[in-house]
C-alpha positions in Angstrom: 88.9 69.8 113.8 87.9 70.6 117.4 86.8 74.1 118.4 89.6 76.3 119.7 89.8 80.0 120.8 93.1 81.8 120.9 94.0 85.4 121.6 96.8 88.0 121.5 96.8 90.2 124.6 97.7 93.6 123.2 98.6 95.1 126.6 100.1 98.3 127.8 102.9 97.8 130.3 103.8 100.1 133.2 107.5 100.6 133.2 109.2 98.4 135.8 106.1 97.9 138.0 105.7 94.2 138.2 102.9 94.2 140.7 100.8 96.7 138.7 101.4 94.7 135.6 100.4 91.5 137.3 97.1 93.1 138.2 96.7 94.2 134.6 97.5 90.7 133.3 94.9 89.2 135.7 92.3 91.5 134.3 93.2 90.5 130.7 93.0 86.8 131.7 89.5 87.4 133.2 88.3 89.1 130.1 89.8 86.4 127.9 88.1 83.7 130.0 84.7 85.5 129.5 85.4 85.2 125.7 86.1 81.5 126.0 89.9 81.9 125.2 92.0 78.8 125.8 95.4 80.2 124.8 96.3 83.8 125.6 99.7 85.2 124.5 101.2 88.5 125.9 103.9 90.7 124.3 107.6 90.5 124.9 108.5 91.4 128.5 104.9 92.3 129.2 105.2 92.0 132.9 107.9 94.7 133.2 107.8 96.6 129.9 110.7 96.6 127.5 113.0 98.1 130.0 116.5 97.0 129.2 118.0 99.2 131.9 115.9 97.6 134.6 116.1 94.0 133.5 118.9 92.9 135.8 117.2 94.2 139.0 113.8 93.0 137.9 114.8 89.5 136.7 113.3 86.6 138.7 113.2 82.8 138.7 110.5 81.5 136.5 108.8 79.8 139.5 109.1 82.9 141.8 106.3 83.2 144.3 105.3 86.7 143.0 103.9 85.0 139.9 101.8 82.5 141.8 98.6 84.5 141.7 98.8 84.6 137.9 99.4 80.9 137.7 96.5 80.3 140.0 94.2 82.4 137.9 95.2 80.8 134.7 94.5 77.4 136.2 91.2 78.5 137.8 89.9 80.0 134.6 91.4 77.3 132.3 93.3 79.8 130.2 96.8 78.8 129.3 98.7 82.1 129.4 102.1 83.1 128.0 103.6 86.1 129.8 106.9 88.0 129.1 109.4 88.5 131.9 113.2 88.9 132.4 114.4 85.8 134.1 117.4 84.0 135.6 117.5 80.3 135.6 119.7 80.3 138.7 121.0 82.9 141.1 124.3 83.4 139.2 123.0 82.9 135.6 122.6 85.7 133.0 119.4 87.5 132.5 117.3 86.0 129.7 114.1 87.2 127.9 111.6 84.7 129.1 108.1 83.7 127.9 106.6 81.8 130.7 103.8 79.4 130.0 101.2 79.4 132.9 99.3 76.4 131.9 95.6 75.6 132.5 96.6 72.5 134.4 98.8 74.4 136.8 102.1 73.5 135.2 104.9 76.0 134.3 106.7 76.1 131.0 109.8 78.2 130.2 110.8 79.5 126.8 113.8 81.8 126.4 114.4 84.1 123.5 117.1 82.6 121.3 117.9 85.5 118.9 118.6 88.9 120.4 117.9 92.1 118.6 120.9 94.5 118.1 121.5 96.3 121.4 119.8 93.7 123.6 123.2 92.0 124.3 124.0 94.8 126.8 121.2 93.5 129.1 120.4 90.0 128.1 122.1 86.7 127.0 120.6 84.6 124.3 118.4 81.7 125.4 117.8 78.2 124.2 114.1 78.3 123.2 111.8 75.8 124.8 109.4 72.9 124.4 106.3 72.9 122.2 103.0 73.3 123.9 100.1 70.9 123.4 96.5 72.1 123.5 94.1 69.2 122.7 95.2 68.1 119.2 97.1 71.3 118.5 100.8 71.9 118.9 102.1 75.4 119.5 105.6 76.8 119.1 106.6 80.0 120.8 108.8 82.8 119.6 109.9 86.1 121.1 110.3 89.0 118.7 113.7 88.8 116.9 113.4 85.0 116.9 111.0 85.2 114.0 113.3 87.3 112.0 115.3 84.1 111.4 113.4 81.9 108.9 115.1 78.9 110.4 113.2 79.4 113.7 109.8 79.1 112.1 111.0 76.3 109.9 112.3 74.3 112.9 108.9 74.8 114.6 107.1 73.3 111.6 109.6 70.5 111.3 108.8 69.6 115.0 105.1 69.3 114.1 103.8 72.7 115.3 100.6 73.9 113.6 100.6 77.1 115.6 103.4 79.7 115.9 102.8 82.3 118.6 105.1 85.3 119.0 105.2 87.9 121.7 106.8 91.0 120.2 107.6 94.7 120.3 107.2 96.1 116.8 107.3 99.8 115.9 105.5 101.4 113.0 108.7 101.4 110.9 109.2 97.6 111.3 105.5 96.6 111.1 105.2 96.1 107.4 108.3 93.9 106.9 107.8 92.0 110.1 104.2 91.1 109.5 105.0 90.1 105.9 107.5 87.6 107.4 104.9 86.2 109.8 102.2 86.0 107.2 104.6 84.3 104.9 105.4 81.7 107.6 101.7 80.9 107.9 101.3 80.1 104.3 104.7 78.4 103.8 104.5 76.1 106.8 100.7 75.7 107.1 100.8 77.2 110.6 98.3 79.5 112.3 100.5 82.5 113.3 99.7 84.8 116.2 101.5 88.0 116.9 101.0 89.8 120.3 102.4 93.3 120.2 102.5 96.0 122.9 99.5 98.2 123.1 101.5 101.4 123.8 104.9 103.0 124.3 107.5 101.0 126.2 111.2 101.3 126.9 111.4 104.4 124.8 109.8 102.7 121.7 106.4 103.6 120.3 104.7 100.3 119.6 102.6 100.0 116.4 100.0 97.8 118.2 98.0 96.1 115.5 98.4 92.6 116.9 97.2 90.0 114.4 96.4 86.4 113.7 96.8 84.7 110.3 95.3 81.4 109.2 97.5 78.5 108.0 96.9 79.6 104.3 98.4 83.0 105.1 95.0 84.8 105.1 94.4 87.4 107.9 91.9 86.2 110.4 91.8 89.4 112.5 94.0 92.3 113.6 93.8 95.2 116.0 93.1 98.5 114.3 95.8 100.3 116.2 97.2 100.6 119.7 95.5 100.3 123.1 94.5 97.5 125.5 92.8 94.9 123.3 92.2 91.2 122.9 92.7 90.0 119.3 90.7 86.8 119.2 90.5 84.0 116.7 87.9 81.2 117.0 88.0 77.9 115.1 84.7 76.1 114.6 85.3 72.9 112.6 87.9 74.1 110.1 86.5 77.6 109.8 88.1 80.6 111.5 86.4 83.8 112.7 87.9 86.7 114.5 87.1 89.7 116.6 88.8 92.5 118.6 87.6 93.2 122.1 88.6 96.3 124.1 89.9 95.6 127.6 88.8 98.4 129.9 91.2 99.1 132.7 89.9 98.6 136.2 
């Protein structure tokens, strides 16, 4: 197998402040590039925080100009980056929970959360998912939080040929054990590497558990964050062997 480096960006979002969060994301991308990361995945709604009450006013088109600096940086540093954002696909369409793929080749991909968590329907409509990502010989399927609570979602990803399953999430301490058990189970059951990028701190009134993690395709843990905070959780594949490390991202 070819070498590959992937990372979960366990970031802390500033509530509703898109410009400040873009700057924080840029810093994460720069640190990730220094670590040789080729695929970087942020948590659910990372660019705004999990702010349901602000989603309608913050929602933008996926190709909005405000995100161009992030797209440019991802291309310049060759780090395919997945960011979380409330989006509208047209001016009069409902607000969706988006995971935007800012590809290293400059292209833009859009994934929309298919399965809403209880209570999210007051602010969001269910989305339709999105295309698989290709990185060299690897195929990556995306998920956003409650998507992975449906076993059919991970199974469909595997059926389409994905050997990676990358989820941007918001998971609290109470949900951490059952949720990570599901994700770890998908890794072993479907022979997929599974990445989970959780928020690094409180957001939208919820206390995130942090502890972002990456599991190998046999279900074994490659690496995980020890707690909360701004961190990169990195997994490196050299031949068929995986190694992991956690890097602290110091705010600028």
